N, C-alpha and C positions, 0 to 999 in steps of 0.2 A: 606589483605581486605582493601580497600582504605574509608575512611569517607564520611557519605553521605553528600553531595552537596544542603543544603538548596536553594529551587526556591520557586517563586510566578509563580501559570498557571493566566491563562485569562478567556476568554469566553469558554466553555466548546464544545465540540463537534468535528464533524471531518469532515467536509465539503471537496468538494474536486476543487472545480472548484472556483479559487481566484474571489473573486467582486461578487461572487452568493450569500453569507449567511449575514445575517445580523451583523454588526460589530461596536464596539463604534468610535462616531466623530474620527478623526482623531487625536487632540489632547491630548485626555483620552485614544484610543488605544498606543500612544506613551508612555503615563504617567505610564500606566500598564506594557509594555514592558521592561520600564527602571527601575522599579522596580525590576522586575524579574531579570533585569541582573544585573546589582547593586552588588547581593546577590548571584549570582550563575554561574556566567561566568567564571570567570580564575580560578578555585577549581582545580587544578593539583593532579595527584594523580599518584602511581607508576603501580597497578596493576589491580584494580578494582573498583567498584562503591555500595555503598548502599544505597537502598531506600524502598519502603515497598512494599512484596510481593505478586506475581500475584495471586496464588492460595490461596487456604484454607489450612492450614500446616497438622491435621489429626495424628494420634498418629505413632510418627518415629518407623523404624525399625532398625536405625543406619546410620549413616552420609556416603552416598558411598564417594568414592574419586578416581578419575580419573588424571590421567596423560595426559596432553597437553602438546603439544610444548612449553609452556613458562613456563610450573612448574606444582604443584602437583595443584587440586582444589577438595574440601569436598564441596558437594551439599548439599541439603533437600532430606531425604526418606520422603514418606507419602505409606501409605496403598495402592493406585491403581499408584502412578507414582512418579518416584524420578524428581528433578529441580537444575537446576547449574544454579543462575544466575549472570547477571552482566561479564559475562567471554569476555576478549578483546580481540579483535579481528583484531587491528588496534592499535597504537601509539597515545595519546590523539594529534588531529589534531589544533596546538594552536602556537603562536608564529611562528616561520619558517615554521611548516606542515599545518598553514593556508594555504586555497588557492594552494594547493601541494597534489598531489597523498598520496594515504593512506603508512604509513609506518609498519615495523614488532611492534608487542607491545614488550614491556620488559620482559625481564624472571625474574625470583625470585626464590630462595630458600625456602624451609620449603612445607606448604602447606598453600595455599592459601582457606579462605572461601569464597563461591561462593551461598549464600544465599539469597543475596540483590539484588534489580536491579541496573542500573544504572539509571542517569538521562536521561529525554528526551534530544534530539538535541533542539538547538534555534528555537523558534519558531518563526519564519516569518510572520505566521499572526496568531489572537488570539482565535483559534477558535479549539485546535487541542487536548488539553489535561486538566485535570480538575483542578480547581485550584490550590491544592495541589501537583500538580507534580514538581518534582526536575525539571532543568531547566541547562545546561551547555554543552560551546564549546566540553568539555570533556567526547565526549559523544559515540563513536564506539566501541557499546557491544554488546552481543547477551545472549539472554536466550534458556537455552537446556530442553525440556522436554522427559523423555522415559519411557516407562512402569514398574513398579516396575517389580522388581526380574530380569532385565538383567544383572543386576553386577553377578549373579551366574551364567545367560545363555554363561554369555562374558566367561567362563570357556571353552566351546565348541565350541567357536568365532561366536556367536549371531550376523547375519546381519540383521539389520532391516532398513527397508525404511525409508528414512528422507525427511521431508516437511522442505523445507526453506522458510517462510514467510516475504513478505517486505509491510508494512502500506502503505494506501493510506493518502492525505490530499494535493492533490495539487504540490505535493514538496517542500511546504514552511511550511509545520505543520505533528501533529502526535507525533508515537513512536509506537515502537516493545514492549516497555514494559506493555504494557494497553492488549496485547494478551494473556492471559495464555496458556497453551497449552497442559496441564494436561491431561483434559477432552479425548480432539481429542488421545493422545499415548495411554491411559490405555484403551479406548473403539474399538481403528484400530492398535493397536500394530506397532506404526509409532514412530519414533523419530521428534520433530517439535522442528525447530529451527526460532526465531522470534529475527530480526534484527534491529538497527537501523541505520540508515545512515543520512547523512549532509544534511541540508534543507536549503530551499530560495539560497540568493547570494550566503553562504558559501558552499554550496553544486552545485550550477550551476551556478556561473558568470564565464562569457567569457571574455576575456579582449586579445590583443594583446602581452602583455608585459608578461601574464601569461603564454601564448599560447608559449609565446619564452625558459621560463623554465618549463613547462610540458609537459613531453613525451604522445605523443595524443593529446596533444590540451588541453585546458581551455574549463570551460564552463560542465563540467560531473564529477564532485569532488563524487557527491553522488553515478552515477554509478560505480568510481571508490570504492568506500567503499562497494558498496553489490557484486563487483566482490571479493573484499579484503575476504568478510566474505565467499563467496563460495570458496573460495580456500583455508580458515582455515577449512571451513567442511571436503574438499579434505585429507585435514593433519592431521585432529583429530577425525575424527567422529566414526572411528572405534572401537577406544577406550571405546566408550560409549556405542556399542553395534550395529551402523550404519551402512548400508552399500554406502560405497562413490561412488558406480557404480549405486547404483540406489537413487538417488537422484530428488524430484520432487520441483520446483520453483512455487510459486502461490502467488498472492500477486490481489490489489482491487484499482480500481480506480487508483490514482498516481504510487501505487503497480504494478497495472496489467500494465502501462505503464511501467515501470520497466522491467516485465517479457519480453515485447515485444521487447524492445530494447537489452535485455540478448539472446534474440534468434535470434538477428541480428548483434551480437556482435561476430568477429572474437575471439578473447582472451578470450571467456566464453566456448569455445566450447569441450562436454567432461564435464563439470560441473559439468552438470543437464541431465537427462532425462527423464523429462515428463516436462509438465507447463500448469498453469492455470492460465488462466485472467477470473477477475471475475468485472467488471462492467467497460471494459476500451475497446478499439477500436484502436487491431493493425496497422492497417491499415492510422491510424490516422498521421498529418503531424505534423512534427517537426521541431524545428526552427536551419538554420544552423548555422555553428561555423562563419563563415564571417559574417551574422548577428547579431550573439551572441556577436562576439567581437567589432562589432558596437556601440552596444547599450548598452555596457562595457562600453568602455571608458567613453560614456556621465553619466554614472553611475558613474564612478570613480571621474568625476570632481565633479557630485554633494555630495559626501560622501567627497573632499574636497581634491584628488589625483590629482591634476591638471598637474604635473609635469610629463612626458612618462617616464622620465629616472630612476625616482623613485616610479612609481609606485606598484610594487609588494611591495616595504618596506612600503610602505603609506597603503597600502590595508591591510599589514598585520600586520600592530601597529594600525588601525582606532577603534576606539570604535565600541562595537557590535551595541550599541543600536543606532547610526549612521548609521550603516549596514543595519538595520532594517527596521529605519524612511524612506530611497528611496526605499523600496521593490519594488517598483511598477514603475519603474524606468530603470527597465532590462529586456530584454527578457529569463524569466524563463523558466524550463523544460533544457531535454539533448538537448545536442548539435549533428548536424551530420555532419561529412565533415570532421573531425580530423580524426587520427591514430586509436582512442580506437571505436568509432564507426564510421566508414567511409560510411553508408547508412543508412536510414530510413530500418524498417523493409518489408513497402511494394516494397522497390527495392529489398533489400536482398531475401525476396521472389521469386520475378518474375524472377532474374536473379540465382536461385537457391543455392545463397552462405549463406541461415541462417542454423540455426542450429535445423536440423528439428527433434522434439519430438513429439510423440502425444501430443494432445490439450483439455482438458476441459474448455468450455469458457461460460459466460452469463450476465445477467443484471437481476434487478428488474425490476418490471410490472410497477413502477412509479417511475422511476429514478428521477425526477423534483422534485419532491414534497419537497426534502430538498434542494437541489443545487440552486432554487427558491424561498427562503422563506422570501426574501426581496420583492417580487412584492405580496404577501399575502394581501389580500383588493381589490385588480382590481376589479371593477364594470363589469358588461355586456358591457356595451357600451365602458369600458377600452379595455376590453379583444377584441373587435372588431375590435378596433383600434389600437392597438399593430399588429394586424394580418397582418392588412393593412397594415401598417408601413414595416413588416416583410416579408410579401410574396407579395405585389404590386398584378400583374395579376392575382395570383393564388389563391391570397385572399378568394374569394369567392369559392371554391373548401376546402381551409381550414376549414372556418366556416361552409361549408356543412358539412364536415366530423366531424366535433369536435364542434357540436352548444352547447353553455354555457349551455341551459337547460338541456342538458342530461348528465350533469357533476354535481357533488355535489355544486359545486360551477365556476363562470367562472374564478376563478385562479385554480380551478383544473382543467378545460378544458385547460387552458393556458398551465401548467405544464405536459399533457402527448402529445401535440402538440411536445412540447422540447424534451419530455421524445422520441420517435416515432422518431422524426426528426434527432434528434442528437446522441440516444445511441441506443436505440430498433434495429431499422432497420438497420442503419451501424455495427453493432456487428453482423446480421443476415449475410448483405451481405460477409463482412471479412468470416462469419464461410464457405461459400458457397466455398468461391475461395479459401480457404487453404482445406477444406475437400477433394478436387484433389489431394491432395499431401499428406496429413498424417489422420491420425484417426483423428476425430473433434468431442467432445460430445459435445452438446447446451444444457442450461438449460436455464428456465425461476424462478425465486424464486418470488410466488404468496400467499402469506399470509396474508389475507386481516385485519389478528388482529395483526399482527409482531408489537413492539414497534420500536421508532424510538431512535434516537439519543440523548442523553441526552442534555440539552438545545435548542431543535428546534421543541419545538410543537407550533402550531399556531393553535390557538383559534379559535373554531369553523370548525375545514377543517381535515381531515380525513391524518393524515400522513405514514398508511400504505405502504409497498411496496416502501420504497423511498429508495434513493440510501444509501449505508451500512447498509439498514434492514438486510442484510442475515448473516453479521458478526459476532452478538449475538449468532446463530445457530452453527456457526464453532468454538467458542473459548470460551476461560473464561475470558468474556471479562467484560471492565469496564466502557463502554462509556453507555449502554442502558440506558434507561430511567427506568425501571423495568427488574424485572426478568421472565423468559419466564413461563408460565403457564404448566401445564402438557399436554395441546395439543399439544403448540408451540415445547416441549422437544419431543414428538414424530419425528416432522418433522427436529429435530433438529439433533437426534440418526440416522434417514434415510438419511442425508444430512453427515454428520460425514461417516456415514457405505459408501458411493459412494465415497466421497474426497478420504478417507483411502484406499479402493480395487484400486481407479486410481491409489495412490503412489505404490502401490504392483507391479500391474500389466501392469498397462497403459489404465486398462479396467474398468471403474468404478462400472461395474455392481456387485451386492452384493445378497449372495441367501436372507436375508433378506427384500427384497423391490422388486418394479414392475424393469421388464426390460427395461432397459437404450440402445436404439439403438444406433448404428451409425449415425453421421449425413451426409447422402447422400439418393439418390433418393429424395424422396418426403420430404424433410429437417425436420423430426422429432425433437422437441423439450421436454426436460422433463421438465414437469411444477410442481416446489415444491410446494406441499400445507399443508398447516395446517393438525393437526393429522396423519401427515405420508400417507396422500390418493395421494400422487403424480401418476403423470399419464401422457403418453405422450400425446402431442400433437401434428398436421401436420396445425392448424389453427391459426399459431404464426404470420406468413406474413399478414394475413387476421386483425387478432386481432389492428394489430397496423399500418398497411393501409401502409404496406411498398411500393405495386407497387406503388403511388403515390407517394410517399418521394425518391423514387430509381428512376423515371421519374423526378422529381426536379432534380437529382443531376446528370442524365445524359447529 
């Protein structure tokens, strides 16, 4: 077992759109991150990492032992679910492995203890973890949660569905270790795997010199990590009682974009069999490798790597605090046009080269209540001015559809405009297109009592149904502002049932919940409501004024 790497988090929360949430002023932000890095960055280890457990313990039944390709691991048994924490799926991406594809993890003799989680990957925005969360470059680990009793069933070759989770955070922040999967595993009979992957420049920097030494091109190291985690699942999960031929990948926000990219990635073919995209639009544009390399050259110069011939060595030796300080100076996110991701999902779908699987996709009703908190306090006149600056000759129609007097506040009206234009209607359009070629199930999370993320409360404003609101209903989540109420737990049970049923069969329908039809014909949407009173609606497009927004984009 690797020793715990001490770290210092920063402003908690989990925003997904860089620049959209409140941040400390640059000097203080850098100071916070530098303090974290000084104590957390270069702690290396051989096989695993320790941090706080994700789930409550309970009475142990006897620690389960499983053999992985790297060696034996001893997990933690609890009455409802076993957990195996901090399992390495790749070597520490440091020194010569920084800005390089993930390498195989080291092997070990004897039994390694897997009872503590790894650090989060280094955060390039200070909102993705709680203050006490450990951080490190040595972070390519995953957690496995399985129902209790699988060790006994394994004698008869238990083959449970597998759900692999990719967290959100704008590809710059967040971590898989805040998503405990014990409750989902216990209630739905699935195995849940939650993954850390490289973030910010460490995960997504493109540069011509890096592309020259990176098969498939640079700029997608975080995606390479995700691919490596799926390869680990393919090779190892049967020994945990899972079915490597029944894997569902799912993710929220930037994690949802990861799922979209994996559906477009030729080398991911066959590694998963169903997909769930939460609060992300697969047809959104991606940065090309060429554009990413151009911005990467400027970024390298900004961090002091001005000699093209020595750029790779220089970037691999650069102080992480310097890399983070210049976060805004390169094109973030995944890059298309290289060997790993030849084309964005929209093109792969259009020409039939995508990895065709059943899809569940949806969003929260008022996503931008979280991603636009920096605009809170806008006046009615300020809202009208913003609409006119943004929509020009269409502004009068926007103000007619979204009058500030019809909302809780001018800011609430503004965030609903953004939600419908940027997320709700594009998600609906993408689902309609995709439903012609695969089974698509659409949802809208709509619980007006939902808690928001810790640290994102806006005084006097309704923060329910905001971006990330559904996460507390699907995981043993540690970034919610408060626990779920009894009413909310009923919705949580229903949602876990739907997600788990989809993992089992590619169809979310569960005998204990209302029927969820496939997204065809009148384009039904399952509206997930508090108290488990979910119901199918056909008014989604009208509710979000999608006829207007679709016409605006045409």
